[in-house]
Backbone of each chain as nested JSON, in Angstrom:
{
  "chains": [
    {"id": "A", "residues": [
      {"number": 1, "name": "MET", "atoms": {"N": [0.845, -1.189, 0.0], "CA": [0.0, 0.0, 0.0], "C": [0.884, 1.243, 0.0]}},
      {"number": 2, "name": "THR", "atoms": {"N": [0.684, 2.054, -1.001], "CA": [1.528, 3.237, -1.105], "C": [1.029, 4.333, -0.177]}},
      {"number": 3, "name": "ILE", "atoms": {"N": [1.856, 5.338, -0.011], "CA": [1.468, 6.452, 0.852], "C": [0.367, 7.282, 0.199]}},
      {"number": 4, "name": "TRP", "atoms": {"N": [0.273, 7.171, -1.122], "CA": [-0.808, 7.821, -1.862], "C": [-2.159, 7.269, -1.435]}},
      {"number": 5, "name": "ALA", "atoms": {"N": [-2.214, 5.942, -1.31], "CA": [-3.452, 5.309, -0.865], "C": [-3.766, 5.687, 0.573]}},
      {"number": 6, "name": "VAL", "atoms": {"N": [-2.733, 5.834, 1.4], "CA": [-2.953, 6.244, 2.792], "C": [-3.617, 7.611, 2.851]}},
      {"number": 7, "name": "LEU", "atoms": {"N": [-3.155, 8.529, 1.979], "CA": [-3.729, 9.875, 1.903], "C": [-5.219, 9.81, 1.582]}},
      {"number": 8, "name": "GLN", "atoms": {"N": [-5.557, 9.042, 0.551], "CA": [-6.965, 8.979, 0.131], "C": [-7.824, 8.31, 1.192]}},
      {"number": 9, "name": "ILE", "atoms": {"N": [-7.308, 7.248, 1.812], "CA": [-8.099, 6.532, 2.82], "C": [-8.352, 7.419, 4.033]}},
      {"number": 10, "name": "LEU", "atoms": {"N": [-7.335, 8.213, 4.424], "CA": [-7.524, 9.134, 5.55], "C": [-8.624, 10.157, 5.245]}},
      {"number": 11, "name": "ILE", "atoms": {"N": [-8.596, 10.718, 4.03], "CA": [-9.628, 11.7, 3.678], "C": [-11.002, 11.055, 3.685]}},
      {"number": 12, "name": "LEU", "atoms": {"N": [-11.111, 9.826, 3.152], "CA": [-12.429, 9.185, 3.102], "C": [-12.939, 8.865, 4.496]}},
      {"number": 13, "name": "ILE", "atoms": {"N": [-12.038, 8.441, 5.394], "CA": [-12.448, 8.176, 6.775], "C": [-12.969, 9.459, 7.427]}},
      {"number": 14, "name": "LEU", "atoms": {"N": [-12.265, 10.583, 7.17], "CA": [-12.696, 11.842, 7.764], "C": [-14.046, 12.292, 7.205]}},
      {"number": 15, "name": "ILE", "atoms": {"N": [-14.295, 12.044, 5.903], "CA": [-15.605, 12.38, 5.324], "C": [-16.705, 11.585, 6.011]}},
      {"number": 16, "name": "VAL", "atoms": {"N": [-16.457, 10.285, 6.23], "CA": [-17.478, 9.452, 6.875], "C": [-17.723, 9.916, 8.304]}},
      {"number": 17, "name": "VAL", "atoms": {"N": [-16.645, 10.263, 9.024], "CA": [-16.795, 10.735, 10.401], "C": [-17.632, 12.019, 10.448]}},
      {"number": 18, "name": "GLY", "atoms": {"N": [-17.331, 12.951, 9.545], "CA": [-18.094, 14.199, 9.517], "C": [-19.548, 13.978, 9.18]}},
      {"number": 19, "name": "SER", "atoms": {"N": [-19.837, 13.082, 8.243], "CA": [-21.23, 12.843, 7.869], "C": [-22.004, 12.184, 9.002]}},
      {"number": 20, "name": "VAL", "atoms": {"N": [-21.368, 11.211, 9.695], "CA": [-22.042, 10.562, 10.822], "C": [-22.319, 11.569, 11.93]}},
      {"number": 21, "name": "LEU", "atoms": {"N": [-21.361, 12.479, 12.162], "CA": [-21.574, 13.519, 13.174], "C": [-22.736, 14.424, 12.79]}},
      {"number": 22, "name": "ALA", "atoms": {"N": [-22.833, 14.771, 11.502], "CA": [-23.905, 15.66, 11.065], "C": [-25.271, 15.034, 11.291]}},
      {"number": 23, "name": "VAL", "atoms": {"N": [-25.359, 13.713, 11.188], "CA": [-26.642, 13.059, 11.438], "C": [-26.87, 12.875, 12.934]}},
      {"number": 24, "name": "TRP", "atoms": {"N": [-25.811, 12.614, 13.684], "CA": [-25.934, 12.133, 15.058], "C": [-26.145, 13.251, 16.072]}},
      {"number": 25, "name": "LEU", "atoms": {"N": [-25.586, 14.432, 15.803], "CA": [-25.648, 15.508, 16.796], "C": [-27.069, 16.058, 16.917]}},
      {"number": 26, "name": "LYS", "atoms": {"N": [-27.455, 16.403, 18.161], "CA": [-28.801, 16.924, 18.391], "C": [-28.847, 18.437, 18.243]}},
      {"number": 27, "name": "ASP", "atoms": {"N": [-27.742, 19.111, 18.546], "CA": [-27.659, 20.556, 18.35], "C": [-27.528, 20.826, 16.851]}},
      {"number": 28, "name": "LEU", "atoms": {"N": [-28.516, 21.519, 16.293], "CA": [-28.536, 21.652, 14.834], "C": [-27.417, 22.547, 14.327]}},
      {"number": 29, "name": "LEU", "atoms": {"N": [-26.983, 23.517, 15.122], "CA": [-25.876, 24.367, 14.684], "C": [-24.588, 23.543, 14.594]}},
      {"number": 30, "name": "ALA", "atoms": {"N": [-24.356, 22.664, 15.594], "CA": [-23.198, 21.777, 15.545], "C": [-23.292, 20.821, 14.369]}},
      {"number": 31, "name": "SER", "atoms": {"N": [-24.51, 20.406, 14.05], "CA": [-24.716, 19.514, 12.913], "C": [-24.348, 20.207, 11.606]}},
      {"number": 32, "name": "VAL", "atoms": {"N": [-24.736, 21.493, 11.497], "CA": [-24.389, 22.264, 10.294], "C": [-22.874, 22.418, 10.18]}},
      {"number": 33, "name": "ILE", "atoms": {"N": [-22.222, 22.641, 11.319], "CA": [-20.761, 22.789, 11.299], "C": [-20.097, 21.491, 10.859]}},
      {"number": 34, "name": "ALA", "atoms": {"N": [-20.605, 20.36, 11.356], "CA": [-20.048, 19.069, 10.948], "C": [-20.272, 18.82, 9.46]}},
      {"number": 35, "name": "LEU", "atoms": {"N": [-21.445, 19.237, 8.954], "CA": [-21.716, 19.095, 7.511], "C": [-20.759, 19.957, 6.699]}},
      {"number": 36, "name": "GLY", "atoms": {"N": [-20.454, 21.159, 7.21], "CA": [-19.495, 22.014, 6.521], "C": [-18.114, 21.382, 6.453]}},
      {"number": 37, "name": "GLY", "atoms": {"N": [-17.681, 20.769, 7.551], "CA": [-16.383, 20.093, 7.546], "C": [-16.364, 18.926, 6.586]}},
      {"number": 38, "name": "SER", "atoms": {"N": [-17.446, 18.173, 6.546], "CA": [-17.523, 17.025, 5.64], "C": [-17.478, 17.475, 4.18]}},
      {"number": 39, "name": "SER", "atoms": {"N": [-18.186, 18.577, 3.872], "CA": [-18.199, 19.1, 2.503], "C": [-16.831, 19.621, 2.082]}},
      {"number": 40, "name": "LEU", "atoms": {"N": [-16.157, 20.225, 3.055], "CA": [-14.775, 20.689, 2.842], "C": [-13.859, 19.555, 2.418]}},
      {"number": 41, "name": "LEU", "atoms": {"N": [-13.926, 18.45, 3.152], "CA": [-13.048, 17.32, 2.853], "C": [-13.456, 16.624, 1.566]}},
      {"number": 42, "name": "LEU", "atoms": {"N": [-14.75, 16.675, 1.229], "CA": [-15.189, 16.149, -0.066], "C": [-14.575, 16.961, -1.204]}},
      {"number": 43, "name": "SER", "atoms": {"N": [-14.502, 18.278, -1.0], "CA": [-13.843, 19.128, -1.996], "C": [-12.371, 18.762, -2.139]}},
      {"number": 44, "name": "LEU", "atoms": {"N": [-11.715, 18.461, -1.011], "CA": [-10.305, 18.037, -1.071], "C": [-10.148, 16.717, -1.809]}},
      {"number": 45, "name": "GLU", "atoms": {"N": [-11.138, 15.836, -1.663], "CA": [-11.075, 14.543, -2.352], "C": [-11.244, 14.73, -3.864]}},
      {"number": 46, "name": "PHE", "atoms": {"N": [-12.176, 15.633, -4.281], "CA": [-12.301, 15.955, -5.707], "C": [-10.993, 16.506, -6.25]}},
      {"number": 47, "name": "TYR", "atoms": {"N": [-10.348, 17.337, -5.434], "CA": [-9.071, 17.931, -5.828], "C": [-8.013, 16.847, -6.044]}},
      {"number": 48, "name": "LEU", "atoms": {"N": [-8.012, 15.87, -5.144], "CA": [-7.028, 14.783, -5.259], "C": [-7.295, 13.907, -6.474]}},
      {"number": 49, "name": "LEU", "atoms": {"N": [-8.552, 13.8, -6.886], "CA": [-8.893, 12.973, -8.047], "C": [-8.758, 13.745, -9.35]}},
      {"number": 50, "name": "GLN", "atoms": {"N": [-8.018, 14.865, -9.314], "CA": [-7.679, 15.643, -10.512], "C": [-8.9, 16.269, -11.163]}},
      {"number": 51, "name": "ALA", "atoms": {"N": [-9.849, 16.781, -10.359], "CA": [-10.999, 17.497, -10.898], "C": [-11.085, 18.854, -10.228]}},
      {"number": 52, "name": "PRO", "atoms": {"N": [-10.23, 19.808, -10.59], "CA": [-10.202, 21.078, -9.86], "C": [-11.447, 21.928, -10.061]}},
      {"number": 53, "name": "ASP", "atoms": {"N": [-12.115, 21.826, -11.226], "CA": [-13.318, 22.641, -11.429], "C": [-14.459, 22.157, -10.552]}},
      {"number": 54, "name": "VAL", "atoms": {"N": [-14.597, 20.844, -10.437], "CA": [-15.608, 20.29, -9.529], "C": [-15.294, 20.685, -8.094]}},
      {"number": 55, "name": "ALA", "atoms": {"N": [-14.016, 20.736, -7.763], "CA": [-13.626, 21.123, -6.407], "C": [-13.989, 22.574, -6.138]}},
      {"number": 56, "name": "ILE", "atoms": {"N": [-13.829, 23.445, -7.141], "CA": [-14.218, 24.852, -6.961], "C": [-15.719, 24.966, -6.742]}},
      {"number": 57, "name": "ALA", "atoms": {"N": [-16.509, 24.238, -7.565], "CA": [-17.967, 24.297, -7.418], "C": [-18.387, 23.777, -6.055]}},
      {"number": 58, "name": "GLU", "atoms": {"N": [-17.803, 22.662, -5.632], "CA": [-18.144, 22.085, -4.332], "C": [-17.758, 23.027, -3.193]}},
      {"number": 59, "name": "ALA", "atoms": {"N": [-16.628, 23.699, -3.337], "CA": [-16.195, 24.626, -2.287], "C": [-17.145, 25.812, -2.199]}},
      {"number": 60, "name": "GLY", "atoms": {"N": [-17.534, 26.361, -3.356], "CA": [-18.413, 27.515, -3.336], "C": [-19.782, 27.188, -2.793]}},
      {"number": 61, "name": "VAL", "atoms": {"N": [-20.354, 26.061, -3.248], "CA": [-21.697, 25.7, -2.803], "C": [-21.662, 25.143, -1.388]}},
      {"number": 62, "name": "GLY", "atoms": {"N": [-20.781, 24.19, -1.149], "CA": [-20.8, 23.467, 0.118], "C": [-20.334, 24.297, 1.291]}},
      {"number": 63, "name": "ALA", "atoms": {"N": [-19.243, 25.026, 1.112], "CA": [-18.679, 25.73, 2.263], "C": [-19.416, 27.031, 2.526]}},
      {"number": 64, "name": "ALA", "atoms": {"N": [-19.58, 27.854, 1.506], "CA": [-20.125, 29.187, 1.739], "C": [-21.644, 29.186, 1.78]}},
      {"number": 65, "name": "LEU", "atoms": {"N": [-22.259, 28.722, 0.681], "CA": [-23.698, 28.923, 0.501], "C": [-24.525, 28.066, 1.455]}},
      {"number": 66, "name": "THR", "atoms": {"N": [-24.198, 26.759, 1.526], "CA": [-25.023, 25.853, 2.335], "C": [-24.983, 26.231, 3.811]}},
      {"number": 67, "name": "THR", "atoms": {"N": [-23.796, 26.538, 4.319], "CA": [-23.688, 26.886, 5.732], "C": [-24.475, 28.151, 6.049]}},
      {"number": 68, "name": "ALA", "atoms": {"N": [-24.348, 29.161, 5.162], "CA": [-25.051, 30.425, 5.407], "C": [-26.561, 30.214, 5.4]}},
      {"number": 69, "name": "ILE", "atoms": {"N": [-27.07, 29.459, 4.423], "CA": [-28.52, 29.27, 4.325], "C": [-29.038, 28.44, 5.495]}},
      {"number": 70, "name": "PHE", "atoms": {"N": [-28.27, 27.416, 5.903], "CA": [-28.722, 26.612, 7.048], "C": [-28.732, 27.433, 8.327]}},
      {"number": 71, "name": "VAL", "atoms": {"N": [-27.729, 28.288, 8.514], "CA": [-27.698, 29.112, 9.723], "C": [-28.865, 30.089, 9.725]}},
      {"number": 72, "name": "LEU", "atoms": {"N": [-29.196, 30.654, 8.544], "CA": [-30.362, 31.543, 8.466], "C": [-31.646, 30.783, 8.793]}},
      {"number": 73, "name": "ALA", "atoms": {"N": [-31.754, 29.532, 8.331], "CA": [-32.944, 28.736, 8.62], "C": [-33.036, 28.408, 10.104]}},
      {"number": 74, "name": "ILE", "atoms": {"N": [-31.903, 28.094, 10.741], "CA": [-31.918, 27.816, 12.18], "C": [-32.313, 29.069, 12.95]}},
      {"number": 75, "name": "ARG", "atoms": {"N": [-31.854, 30.213, 12.471], "CA": [-32.21, 31.476, 13.119], "C": [-33.719, 31.7, 13.095]}},
      {"number": 76, "name": "LYS", "atoms": {"N": [-34.367, 31.322, 11.985], "CA": [-35.797, 31.542, 11.875], "C": [-36.606, 30.502, 12.633]}},
      {"number": 77, "name": "THR", "atoms": {"N": [-36.063, 29.295, 12.847], "CA": [-36.853, 28.246, 13.511], "C": [-36.332, 28.015, 14.924]}},
      {"number": 78, "name": "GLN", "atoms": {"N": [-35.758, 26.859, 15.201], "CA": [-35.234, 26.591, 16.533], "C": [-33.933, 25.823, 16.421]}},
      {"number": 79, "name": "ARG", "atoms": {"N": [-33.142, 25.915, 17.501], "CA": [-31.79, 25.379, 17.411], "C": [-31.711, 23.913, 17.813]}},
      {"number": 80, "name": "LYS", "atoms": {"N": [-32.44, 23.516, 18.86], "CA": [-32.329, 22.136, 19.332], "C": [-33.329, 21.245, 18.607]}},
      {"number": 81, "name": "GLU", "atoms": {"N": [-32.879, 20.039, 18.294], "CA": [-33.775, 19.082, 17.672], "C": [-34.707, 18.506, 18.729]}},
      {"number": 82, "name": "GLU", "atoms": {"N": [-35.992, 18.311, 18.372], "CA": [-36.946, 17.762, 19.346], "C": [-36.85, 16.255, 19.367]}},
      {"number": 83, "name": "GLU", "atoms": {"N": [-37.071, 15.698, 20.567], "CA": [-37.001, 14.24, 20.711], "C": [-38.254, 13.584, 20.14]}}
    ]},
    {"id": "B", "residues": [
      {"number": 1, "name": "MET", "atoms": {"N": [-0.038, 7.759, -10.8], "CA": [0.56, 9.076, -10.626], "C": [1.702, 9.002, -9.626]}},
      {"number": 2, "name": "ILE", "atoms": {"N": [2.791, 9.597, -10.007], "CA": [3.968, 9.578, -9.144], "C": [4.04, 10.895, -8.378]}},
      {"number": 3, "name": "VAL", "atoms": {"N": [3.981, 10.797, -7.076], "CA": [4.131, 11.965, -6.218], "C": [5.393, 11.763, -5.413]}},
      {"number": 4, "name": "ALA", "atoms": {"N": [6.188, 12.819, -5.33], "CA": [7.419, 12.714, -4.547], "C": [7.084, 12.404, -3.092]}},
      {"number": 5, "name": "LEU", "atoms": {"N": [7.925, 11.617, -2.486], "CA": [7.64, 11.108, -1.138], "C": [7.516, 12.217, -0.089]}},
      {"number": 6, "name": "PRO", "atoms": {"N": [8.385, 13.251, -0.074], "CA": [8.221, 14.277, 0.971], "C": [6.884, 14.993, 0.907]}},
      {"number": 7, "name": "PHE", "atoms": {"N": [6.376, 15.243, -0.326], "CA": [5.07, 15.886, -0.447], "C": [3.983, 15.007, 0.142]}},
      {"number": 8, "name": "ALA", "atoms": {"N": [4.042, 13.723, -0.148], "CA": [3.014, 12.817, 0.353], "C": [3.073, 12.711, 1.872]}},
      {"number": 9, "name": "VAL", "atoms": {"N": [4.289, 12.687, 2.426], "CA": [4.42, 12.624, 3.883], "C": [3.872, 13.897, 4.519]}},
      {"number": 10, "name": "GLY", "atoms": {"N": [4.137, 15.044, 3.885], "CA": [3.574, 16.291, 4.386], "C": [2.068, 16.308, 4.321]}},
      {"number": 11, "name": "GLY", "atoms": {"N": [1.511, 15.758, 3.244], "CA": [0.061, 15.678, 3.133], "C": [-0.545, 14.805, 4.209]}},
      {"number": 12, "name": "VAL", "atoms": {"N": [0.091, 13.689, 4.499], "CA": [-0.424, 12.813, 5.554], "C": [-0.334, 13.502, 6.91]}},
      {"number": 13, "name": "ALA", "atoms": {"N": [0.74, 14.269, 7.137], "CA": [0.868, 14.991, 8.412], "C": [-0.232, 16.032, 8.557]}},
      {"number": 14, "name": "LEU", "atoms": {"N": [-0.532, 16.757, 7.462], "CA": [-1.613, 17.745, 7.525], "C": [-2.952, 17.075, 7.763]}},
      {"number": 15, "name": "LEU", "atoms": {"N": [-3.139, 15.878, 7.182], "CA": [-4.405, 15.176, 7.404], "C": [-4.534, 14.689, 8.837]}},
      {"number": 16, "name": "VAL", "atoms": {"N": [-3.411, 14.346, 9.46], "CA": [-3.472, 13.979, 10.877], "C": [-3.886, 15.187, 11.717]}},
      {"number": 17, "name": "CYS", "atoms": {"N": [-3.397, 16.377, 11.335], "CA": [-3.843, 17.601, 12.018], "C": [-5.344, 17.816, 11.839]}},
      {"number": 18, "name": "ILE", "atoms": {"N": [-5.854, 17.554, 10.616], "CA": [-7.296, 17.68, 10.376], "C": [-8.06, 16.677, 11.239]}},
      {"number": 19, "name": "LEU", "atoms": {"N": [-7.484, 15.483, 11.414], "CA": [-8.133, 14.472, 12.265], "C": [-8.256, 14.966, 13.703]}},
      {"number": 20, "name": "VAL", "atoms": {"N": [-7.21, 15.591, 14.22], "CA": [-7.245, 16.123, 15.589], "C": [-8.316, 17.211, 15.71]}},
      {"number": 21, "name": "CYS", "atoms": {"N": [-8.393, 18.079, 14.686], "CA": [-9.431, 19.123, 14.701], "C": [-10.819, 18.511, 14.62]}},
      {"number": 22, "name": "MET", "atoms": {"N": [-10.946, 17.383, 13.905], "CA": [-12.245, 16.721, 13.804], "C": [-12.661, 16.15, 15.154]}},
      {"number": 23, "name": "VAL", "atoms": {"N": [-11.696, 15.712, 15.958], "CA": [-12.019, 15.254, 17.314], "C": [-12.599, 16.402, 18.133]}},
      {"number": 24, "name": "ARG", "atoms": {"N": [-11.982, 17.591, 18.018], "CA": [-12.515, 18.737, 18.746], "C": [-13.899, 19.131, 18.229]}},
      {"number": 25, "name": "LEU", "atoms": {"N": [-14.086, 18.972, 16.913], "CA": [-15.396, 19.291, 16.34], "C": [-16.469, 18.339, 16.852]}},
      {"number": 26, "name": "SER", "atoms": {"N": [-16.083, 17.1, 17.165], "CA": [-17.098, 16.152, 17.622], "C": [-17.389, 16.293, 19.104]}},
      {"number": 27, "name": "ILE", "atoms": {"N": [-16.378, 16.538, 19.943], "CA": [-16.613, 16.557, 21.389], "C": [-16.772, 17.962, 21.942]}},
      {"number": 28, "name": "GLY", "atoms": {"N": [-16.599, 18.989, 21.096], "CA": [-16.598, 20.355, 21.609], "C": [-17.83, 20.682, 22.42]}},
      {"number": 29, "name": "PRO", "atoms": {"N": [-17.679, 21.187, 23.644], "CA": [-18.877, 21.394, 24.47], "C": [-19.777, 22.488, 23.909]}},
      {"number": 30, "name": "THR", "atoms": {"N": [-19.206, 23.598, 23.495], "CA": [-20.027, 24.699, 23.0], "C": [-19.915, 24.782, 21.478]}},
      {"number": 31, "name": "ALA", "atoms": {"N": [-20.84, 25.554, 20.887], "CA": [-20.809, 25.708, 19.434], "C": [-19.621, 26.554, 19.0]}},
      {"number": 32, "name": "ALA", "atoms": {"N": [-19.119, 27.422, 19.885], "CA": [-17.973, 28.255, 19.515], "C": [-16.728, 27.398, 19.297]}},
      {"number": 33, "name": "ASP", "atoms": {"N": [-16.558, 26.369, 20.143], "CA": [-15.432, 25.439, 19.956], "C": [-15.507, 24.77, 18.593]}},
      {"number": 34, "name": "ARG", "atoms": {"N": [-16.718, 24.365, 18.222], "CA": [-16.885, 23.689, 16.936], "C": [-16.62, 24.649, 15.782]}},
      {"number": 35, "name": "ALA", "atoms": {"N": [-17.053, 25.904, 15.943], "CA": [-16.823, 26.869, 14.866], "C": [-15.334, 27.127, 14.677]}},
      {"number": 36, "name": "VAL", "atoms": {"N": [-14.593, 27.222, 15.773], "CA": [-13.149, 27.441, 15.669], "C": [-12.476, 26.221, 15.05]}},
      {"number": 37, "name": "ALA", "atoms": {"N": [-12.964, 25.017, 15.409], "CA": [-12.408, 23.802, 14.81], "C": [-12.664, 23.77, 13.312]}},
      {"number": 38, "name": "LEU", "atoms": {"N": [-13.862, 24.209, 12.89], "CA": [-14.171, 24.25, 11.446], "C": [-13.269, 25.244, 10.728]}},
      {"number": 39, "name": "ASP", "atoms": {"N": [-13.005, 26.378, 11.354], "CA": [-12.15, 27.374, 10.71], "C": [-10.715, 26.868, 10.596]}},
      {"number": 40, "name": "THR", "atoms": {"N": [-10.26, 26.129, 11.628], "CA": [-8.918, 25.542, 11.558], "C": [-8.848, 24.49, 10.454]}},
      {"number": 41, "name": "ILE", "atoms": {"N": [-9.918, 23.698, 10.301], "CA": [-9.942, 22.709, 9.22], "C": [-9.916, 23.407, 7.864]}},
      {"number": 42, "name": "ASN", "atoms": {"N": [-10.616, 24.555, 7.751], "CA": [-10.559, 25.352, 6.52], "C": [-9.125, 25.689, 6.149]}},
      {"number": 43, "name": "THR", "atoms": {"N": [-8.4, 26.233, 7.119], "CA": [-7.025, 26.654, 6.859], "C": [-6.143, 25.465, 6.497]}},
      {"number": 44, "name": "LEU", "atoms": {"N": [-6.357, 24.346, 7.186], "CA": [-5.525, 23.171, 6.911], "C": [-5.822, 22.585, 5.533]}},
      {"number": 45, "name": "VAL", "atoms": {"N": [-7.102, 22.659, 5.106], "CA": [-7.438, 22.157, 3.769], "C": [-6.8, 23.028, 2.689]}},
      {"number": 46, "name": "VAL", "atoms": {"N": [-6.803, 24.35, 2.905], "CA": [-6.138, 25.241, 1.945], "C": [-4.646, 24.917, 1.875]}},
      {"number": 47, "name": "ALA", "atoms": {"N": [-4.037, 24.674, 3.034], "CA": [-2.611, 24.332, 3.053], "C": [-2.354, 23.019, 2.329]}},
      {"number": 48, "name": "THR", "atoms": {"N": [-3.241, 22.03, 2.517], "CA": [-3.077, 20.751, 1.826], "C": [-3.211, 20.911, 0.319]}},
      {"number": 49, "name": "MET", "atoms": {"N": [-4.18, 21.782, -0.108], "CA": [-4.348, 21.996, -1.55], "C": [-3.106, 22.629, -2.162]}},
      {"number": 50, "name": "ILE", "atoms": {"N": [-2.507, 23.593, -1.468], "CA": [-1.3, 24.238, -2.007], "C": [-0.155, 23.244, -2.062]}},
      {"number": 51, "name": "LEU", "atoms": {"N": [-0.041, 22.415, -1.014], "CA": [1.031, 21.396, -0.99], "C": [0.867, 20.412, -2.137]}},
      {"number": 52, "name": "LEU", "atoms": {"N": [-0.366, 19.972, -2.377], "CA": [-0.574, 19.005, -3.459], "C": [-0.436, 19.656, -4.823]}},
      {"number": 53, "name": "GLY", "atoms": {"N": [-0.785, 20.95, -4.929], "CA": [-0.534, 21.654, -6.18], "C": [0.939, 21.721, -6.499]}},
      {"number": 54, "name": "ALA", "atoms": {"N": [1.752, 21.913, -5.462], "CA": [3.199, 21.88, -5.677], "C": [3.671, 20.479, -6.018]}},
      {"number": 55, "name": "ALA", "atoms": {"N": [3.02, 19.465, -5.43], "CA": [3.442, 18.082, -5.687], "C": [3.119, 17.664, -7.113]}},
      {"number": 56, "name": "PHE", "atoms": {"N": [1.924, 18.096, -7.621], "CA": [1.553, 17.718, -8.986], "C": [2.217, 18.601, -10.023]}},
      {"number": 57, "name": "ASN", "atoms": {"N": [2.818, 19.708, -9.578], "CA": [3.546, 20.627, -10.454], "C": [2.634, 21.223, -11.528]}},
      {"number": 58, "name": "GLU", "atoms": {"N": [1.43, 21.672, -11.093], "CA": [0.514, 22.33, -12.008], "C": [0.039, 23.631, -11.378]}},
      {"number": 59, "name": "VAL", "atoms": {"N": [0.053, 24.707, -12.18], "CA": [-0.319, 26.014, -11.642], "C": [-1.834, 26.135, -11.485]}},
      {"number": 60, "name": "VAL", "atoms": {"N": [-2.582, 25.41, -12.332], "CA": [-4.042, 25.524, -12.319], "C": [-4.599, 25.115, -10.953]}},
      {"number": 61, "name": "LEU", "atoms": {"N": [-3.944, 24.155, -10.328], "CA": [-4.463, 23.647, -9.063], "C": [-4.371, 24.683, -7.953]}},
      {"number": 62, "name": "LEU", "atoms": {"N": [-3.5, 25.681, -8.109], "CA": [-3.404, 26.701, -7.066], "C": [-4.616, 27.623, -7.076]}},
      {"number": 63, "name": "ASP", "atoms": {"N": [-5.29, 27.759, -8.237], "CA": [-6.477, 28.605, -8.31], "C": [-7.584, 28.079, -7.415]}},
      {"number": 64, "name": "VAL", "atoms": {"N": [-7.686, 26.752, -7.322], "CA": [-8.703, 26.154, -6.453], "C": [-8.472, 26.585, -5.006]}},
      {"number": 65, "name": "ALA", "atoms": {"N": [-7.214, 26.532, -4.579], "CA": [-6.903, 26.936, -3.21], "C": [-7.197, 28.414, -3.0]}},
      {"number": 66, "name": "LEU", "atoms": {"N": [-6.944, 29.227, -4.036], "CA": [-7.2, 30.666, -3.937], "C": [-8.695, 30.946, -3.774]}},
      {"number": 67, "name": "VAL", "atoms": {"N": [-9.512, 30.332, -4.663], "CA": [-10.961, 30.51, -4.584], "C": [-11.486, 29.995, -3.25]}},
      {"number": 68, "name": "TYR", "atoms": {"N": [-10.947, 28.875, -2.81], "CA": [-11.409, 28.299, -1.562], "C": [-11.081, 29.191, -0.375]}},
      {"number": 69, "name": "ALA", "atoms": {"N": [-9.874, 29.763, -0.374], "CA": [-9.501, 30.659, 0.725], "C": [-10.347, 31.918, 0.711]}},
      {"number": 70, "name": "LEU", "atoms": {"N": [-10.793, 32.365, -0.488], "CA": [-11.646, 33.547, -0.549], "C": [-13.069, 33.245, -0.109]}},
      {"number": 71, "name": "LEU", "atoms": {"N": [-13.525, 32.006, -0.288], "CA": [-14.911, 31.681, 0.021], "C": [-15.104, 31.115, 1.418]}},
      {"number": 72, "name": "SER", "atoms": {"N": [-14.061, 30.565, 2.01], "CA": [-14.272, 29.711, 3.179], "C": [-14.633, 30.505, 4.426]}},
      {"number": 73, "name": "TYR", "atoms": {"N": [-14.344, 31.815, 4.437], "CA": [-14.617, 32.542, 5.67], "C": [-16.089, 32.91, 5.81]}},
      {"number": 74, "name": "VAL", "atoms": {"N": [-16.879, 32.777, 4.719], "CA": [-18.265, 33.237, 4.767], "C": [-19.082, 32.405, 5.76]}},
      {"number": 75, "name": "GLY", "atoms": {"N": [-18.879, 31.082, 5.724], "CA": [-19.606, 30.208, 6.647], "C": [-19.264, 30.514, 8.09]}},
      {"number": 76, "name": "THR", "atoms": {"N": [-17.976, 30.703, 8.361], "CA": [-17.555, 31.032, 9.718], "C": [-18.136, 32.375, 10.166]}},
      {"number": 77, "name": "LEU", "atoms": {"N": [-18.208, 33.314, 9.209], "CA": [-18.765, 34.629, 9.507], "C": [-20.229, 34.513, 9.916]}},
      {"number": 78, "name": "PHE", "atoms": {"N": [-21.003, 33.713, 9.173], "CA": [-22.423, 33.567, 9.488], "C": [-22.605, 32.887, 10.842]}},
      {"number": 79, "name": "ILE", "atoms": {"N": [-21.813, 31.846, 11.117], "CA": [-21.937, 31.151, 12.406], "C": [-21.596, 32.101, 13.55]}},
      {"number": 80, "name": "ALA", "atoms": {"N": [-20.552, 32.915, 13.36], "CA": [-20.146, 33.845, 14.419], "C": [-21.228, 34.891, 14.663]}},
      {"number": 81, "name": "ARG", "atoms": {"N": [-21.832, 35.392, 13.57], "CA": [-22.884, 36.393, 13.754], "C": [-24.115, 35.778, 14.414]}},
      {"number": 82, "name": "TYR", "atoms": {"N": [-24.4, 34.515, 14.099], "CA": [-25.529, 33.852, 14.768], "C": [-25.247, 33.683, 16.255]}},
      {"number": 83, "name": "LEU", "atoms": {"N": [-24.021, 33.284, 16.602], "CA": [-23.694, 33.066, 18.017], "C": [-23.746, 34.375, 18.794]}},
      {"number": 84, "name": "GLU", "atoms": {"N": [-23.426, 35.466, 18.108], "CA": [-23.449, 36.753, 18.801], "C": [-24.864, 37.275, 18.982]}},
      {"number": 85, "name": "GLY", "atoms": {"N": [-25.817, 36.709, 18.235], "CA": [-27.201, 37.122, 18.387], "C": [-27.67, 38.105, 17.34]}},
      {"number": 86, "name": "GLY", "atoms": {"N": [-26.862, 38.339, 16.32], "CA": [-27.239, 39.277, 15.272], "C": [-28.063, 38.597, 14.208]}},
      {"number": 87, "name": "LEU", "atoms": {"N": [-27.718, 38.839, 12.94], "CA": [-28.313, 38.146, 11.805], "C": [-29.797, 38.44, 11.66]}},
      {"number": 88, "name": "ASP", "atoms": {"N": [-30.184, 39.678, 11.789], "CA": [-31.583, 40.033, 11.582], "C": [-31.756, 40.816, 10.285]}}
    ]}
  ]
}
């Protein structure tokens, strides 16, 4: 196993961890933050797979736009998830 | 694809740093801790992109890191304004 494969496997593990956190956390603001981290690392994975334009699109939509819109939605509704 | 070994080792080291920040993002007691962890992950991802752009020896790949560094603060800005109680 080359060190190249180690790099990709580490990124994929981190993406899975971030996605599980986004589903698992009850505080919706923390969930949005975890989703932002997961989207960030997905952009890094696109970058590693030699698709820089897809990485730019993912960075613009995932990091900036999605987080801002979700935070605005949480502001209008409520922060804690109901049981 | 052949990547020089020092670049790959540096990339793995940066990813270990991202892993540590992800631990703080998961256990952080307050939302401010998580927001700071997300901002640190932003910076580390930009650093990894620049390192890999140097490893692949292509100038085009640096533009991605540039656009990302220009866009990544917006999410942190919105979270910070929400925590402060603004955003009306």
